[in-house]
C-alpha positions as a printed Julia matrix, in Angstrom:
327×3 Matrix{Float64}:
 -10.28  25.85  -13.17
 -11.13  29.56  -13.07
 -14.38  28.78  -11.24
 -12.59  27.27   -8.24
 -12.04  29.48   -5.2
  -9.19  28.3    -2.99
  -8.61  28.97    0.72
  -5.13  28.22    2.1
  -5.08  27.9     5.89
  -1.63  28.34    7.43
  -0.34  30.11    4.33
   2.49  31.84    6.18
   4.51  28.66    6.75
   7.15  26.94    4.66
   4.73  24.91    2.55
   1.96  27.49    2.54
   3.87  30.35    0.96
   5.27  28.32   -1.92
   2.03  26.4    -2.44
  -0.02  29.61   -2.47
   2.12  31.0    -5.27
   1.75  27.76   -7.24
  -2.01  27.83   -6.77
  -2.14  31.43   -8.01
  -0.36  30.34  -11.16
  -3.02  27.67  -11.75
  -6.23  29.37  -10.61
  -5.39  33.09  -10.8
  -4.51  35.61   -8.09
  -8.1   36.6    -7.32
  -9.18  32.98   -6.8
  -6.66  32.13   -4.06
  -7.41  33.47   -0.58
  -4.55  33.05    1.89
  -4.97  33.02    5.66
  -2.85  32.65    8.76
  -3.07  33.32   12.47
  -0.46  36.07   12.1
  -0.48  39.14    9.92
   2.23  38.68    7.24
   5.4   40.72    7.59
   5.53  41.42    3.88
   2.91  42.59    1.41
   0.75  39.65    0.33
  -0.13  39.08   -3.3
  -3.91  38.98   -3.63
  -6.28  38.61   -0.64
  -5.21  37.85    2.94
  -7.55  37.01    5.83
  -6.37  36.69    9.41
  -7.67  33.36   10.73
  -7.28  31.2    13.79
  -8.18  27.75   12.43
  -9.79  26.88   15.79
 -12.4   29.59   15.19
 -15.02  27.69   13.22
 -17.37  30.68   12.94
 -14.65  32.84   11.42
 -13.66  30.04    9.04
 -17.26  29.64    7.88
 -17.63  33.39    7.39
 -14.56  33.47    5.12
 -15.81  30.48    3.12
 -19.17  32.16    2.57
 -17.66  35.58    1.84
 -15.44  34.31   -0.98
 -17.6   31.33   -2.02
 -14.7   28.97   -1.34
 -14.79  25.6    -3.13
 -11.47  24.08   -2.0
  -9.46  24.22    1.24
  -5.77  23.48    1.7
  -5.45  23.0     5.48
  -1.77  23.44    6.36
  -1.94  24.82    9.93
  -0.37  22.53   12.54
   2.04  22.35   15.47
   5.1   20.38   14.38
   7.04  17.48   15.89
   9.73  19.07   18.07
   7.55  22.01   19.08
   4.68  19.64   19.74
   6.61  17.69   22.34
   7.0   20.85   24.4
   3.21  21.19   24.78
   1.37  18.0    23.78
  -2.08  19.23   24.88
  -1.8   22.34   22.72
  -0.61  20.2    19.81
  -3.65  17.91   20.09
  -6.06  20.84   20.39
  -4.71  22.75   17.4
  -3.99  19.85   15.07
  -7.2   17.89   15.68
  -9.8   20.59   16.35
  -8.75  22.71   13.4
  -9.04  19.68   11.1
 -12.49  18.9    12.49
 -13.59  22.48   11.77
 -12.38  22.19    8.17
 -13.99  18.81    7.5
 -17.3   19.64    9.14
 -17.63  22.91    7.24
 -16.58  21.18    4.02
 -19.41  18.71    4.61
 -21.96  21.39    5.41
 -21.02  23.64    2.51
 -20.48  20.85   -0.04
 -16.97  21.98   -0.89
 -15.35  20.36   -3.92
 -12.07  19.25   -2.31
  -9.98  19.43    0.87
  -6.23  18.94    1.11
  -4.72  17.66    4.37
  -0.95  17.16    4.72
   0.18  14.16    6.74
   3.7   13.05    7.59
   6.13  10.17    8.02
   5.71  10.96   11.73
   2.69   8.61   11.65
   5.15   5.71   11.55
   7.02   4.31   14.54
   7.33   1.38   16.87
   7.01  -1.82   14.81
   6.69  -0.05   11.46
   9.27  -1.44    8.98
  11.96   1.24    8.78
  13.25   0.47    5.29
  11.03   0.82    2.22
   8.08   1.38    4.52
   5.0    0.13    2.64
   1.77   2.02    2.09
  -0.2   -0.52    4.11
   1.57  -1.03    7.43
   1.31  -0.57   11.17
   1.16   2.99   12.48
   2.6    3.47   15.96
   3.55   7.16   16.2
   5.54   8.12   19.27
   5.15  11.9    19.2
   1.98  13.92   19.75
   2.47  15.42   16.28
   2.58  11.94   14.76
  -0.41  10.83   16.82
  -2.49  13.77   15.57
  -1.46  13.13   11.98
  -2.36   9.45   12.25
  -5.72  10.29   13.83
  -6.23  13.0    11.22
  -5.76  10.5     8.41
  -8.47   8.3     9.89
 -10.85  11.23   10.32
 -10.28  12.25    6.7
 -11.09   8.74    5.52
 -14.2    8.74    7.74
 -15.5   11.95    6.17
 -14.91  10.52    2.7
 -16.62   7.21    3.45
 -19.54   8.57    5.48
 -20.19  11.96    3.87
 -18.41  11.87    0.52
 -16.08  14.78    1.37
 -13.3   14.61   -1.23
 -10.3   14.77    1.1
  -6.84  14.1    -0.34
  -3.59  13.74    1.57
   0.15  13.08    1.29
   2.58  11.79    3.9
   5.39  14.29    3.45
   8.96  13.33    4.3
  11.19  16.04    5.74
  10.88  19.1     3.48
  13.78  21.3     2.42
  13.28  24.81    1.09
  15.41  27.92    0.58
  12.38  30.14    1.31
  12.36  29.36    5.04
  14.4   29.33    8.21
  14.27  26.41   10.67
  11.2   26.54   12.88
  10.39  23.6    15.13
  10.86  20.42   13.13
  13.07  17.39   13.69
  14.27  17.48   10.07
  15.04  21.21   10.24
  18.76  20.47   10.46
  18.62  19.9     6.69
  17.54  23.51    6.24
  19.75  25.11    8.89
  22.94  23.53    7.56
  22.54  25.38    4.24
  22.13  28.75    5.93
  25.23  28.14    8.02
  27.17  27.0     4.95
  26.41  30.02    2.75
  27.22  32.36    5.67
  30.53  30.56    6.35
  29.44  29.63    9.87
  30.07  26.32   11.68
  27.07  24.03   11.98
  26.17  21.96   15.06
  23.76  19.16   14.16
  21.2   17.98   16.72
  21.01  14.54   15.07
  23.68  11.85   14.85
  25.76  11.89   11.69
  24.38   8.51   10.51
  20.67   9.26   11.18
  19.04   8.43    7.83
  15.62   9.97    7.13
  13.39  10.41    4.06
  13.52  13.91    2.61
  12.02  15.87   -0.26
  12.86  19.14   -1.98
  10.07  21.69   -1.87
   9.49  21.94   -5.66
   8.76  18.21   -5.73
   6.45  18.48   -2.72
   4.44  21.3    -4.3
   4.19  19.52   -7.62
   3.08  16.31   -5.91
   0.38  18.21   -4.01
  -1.02  19.83   -7.15
  -0.87  16.6    -9.12
  -2.78  14.74   -6.4
  -5.44  17.44   -6.17
  -5.88  17.49   -9.96
  -6.01  13.69  -10.32
  -9.36  12.19  -11.42
 -11.35  11.08   -8.42
 -11.74   7.55   -9.8
  -7.95   7.08   -9.96
  -7.47   7.43   -6.2
  -7.41   4.27   -4.09
  -6.13   5.9    -0.87
  -8.3    8.17    1.24
  -6.24   8.46    4.41
  -2.81   9.5     3.03
  -0.39   8.48    0.27
   3.22   7.56    0.98
   5.63   9.98   -0.73
   9.3    9.48   -1.52
  11.91  11.91   -2.79
  15.34  10.96   -1.43
  16.9    9.8     1.82
  20.23  10.71    3.38
  22.12  11.17    6.65
  23.48  14.47    8.03
  27.0   13.29    7.13
  25.99  12.56    3.53
  24.3   15.95    3.23
  27.36  17.73    4.63
  29.61  15.86    2.2
  27.5   16.96   -0.77
  27.44  20.59    0.42
  31.25  20.57    0.73
  31.46  19.96   -3.01
  30.24  23.55   -3.33
  31.43  25.04    0.0
  34.56  23.06    0.99
  35.19  24.9     4.27
  31.9   23.88    5.89
  32.55  22.8     9.51
  30.08  20.35   11.07
  29.9   18.94   14.61
  27.31  16.64   16.12
  25.53  17.13   19.43
  22.35  15.0    19.46
  19.49  16.29   21.63
  15.88  15.19   22.27
  15.15  15.42   18.54
  17.45  12.44   17.96
  15.03  10.39   20.04
  12.15  11.55   17.85
  14.03  10.74   14.65
  14.84   7.24   15.89
  11.11   6.43   15.98
  10.77   7.33   12.3
  11.62   5.44    9.13
  14.72   5.62    6.93
  13.13   5.11    3.48
   9.6    4.81    2.12
   7.82   2.9    -0.63
   5.48   5.13   -2.64
   4.51   2.6    -5.31
   0.79   3.23   -4.79
   1.13   6.94   -5.53
   3.16   6.15   -8.65
   0.51   3.7    -9.81
  -2.6    5.75   -8.97
  -1.64   9.18  -10.27
   1.79   8.88  -11.84
   3.94  10.43   -9.11
   7.68  10.66   -9.78
  10.25  12.87   -8.06
  12.64  15.09  -10.05
  15.25  16.06   -7.44
  17.89  13.79   -5.95
  20.43  14.83   -3.3
  22.93  16.24   -5.78
  20.37  18.33   -7.69
  18.72  19.57   -4.5
  21.98  20.73   -2.9
  23.06  22.58   -6.04
  19.73  24.4    -6.35
  19.54  25.24   -2.63
  22.98  26.81   -2.58
  22.39  28.78   -5.77
  19.15  30.25   -4.45
  20.46  31.0    -0.96
  23.45  32.76   -2.48
  21.08  34.92   -4.53
  19.11  35.79   -1.37
  22.31  36.61    0.5
  23.62  38.81   -2.29
  20.37  40.78   -2.52
  20.37  41.39    1.22
  16.99  39.83    1.9
  16.52  39.28    5.63
  13.01  37.84    6.04
  12.02  34.23    5.55
   8.93  32.18    6.13
   8.61  29.96    9.15
   9.56  26.39    8.54
   6.95  23.65    8.59
   9.15  20.6     8.28
   8.46  17.52   10.41
């Protein structure tokens, strides 16, 4: 593994920061190059390159400079933010992916990782135990770009042999980030309000059930997929992933076991409409069969770990977090 050189695009987001650290543990600090459109606010471990993923020439220059063999392409405009400017969402999400795949083809890179999302579902998609093989009718520009991105990834695998691998993430929950533009961000914000003894106003209805996953499971799943033997993979657009599913009311109830005075009110906004197009639970049997995926965190374990870590951050006075990249 020491011969691999990894480039993480969009490393300053919620997934990128945690994943970059995990990759350093596997491949070594000097073999993981992190990049983002913004200069990081804190000192970066290892090498950082400022990169706009729409700049194909700059991307190619970085790949040649460091002799990159794998790309983790995490840069994207998310669901709620994407609805504010659909054209920008299409341009960034699709054109940046095209740059990555075309350069991967030209430079014969070993692997590419592309994160997809449950936002690809909608319309007539079965909402409960959504199967791997089903109709995709996304109803947000973010979901549309992720669905199209899955197809483009499969195209590059079938036509050019580019080894692209992908997961459909549920909503992701992490103590390393603040909310930042996603429809599932309520499940991050509520923890910050709870540990700071502040009331929480939820922008979804109390009974809005959505699939979720704790960040340690998401990172482990990503690494396991990327390390899986190529012959074991039967999916080349994106694997369904399941961790847990719950409603805002169920999450609040579990948090109150640790912070009894948590006050929660509900004031649904446009994000409720987005959530209603999504699914409530997902079937990831194919991932379990192909490469042995299995989650470790349920709702109870996740809430306990989130509160413990946020309390540590609060007590140490840390004030900076990474931007969220939930759905």
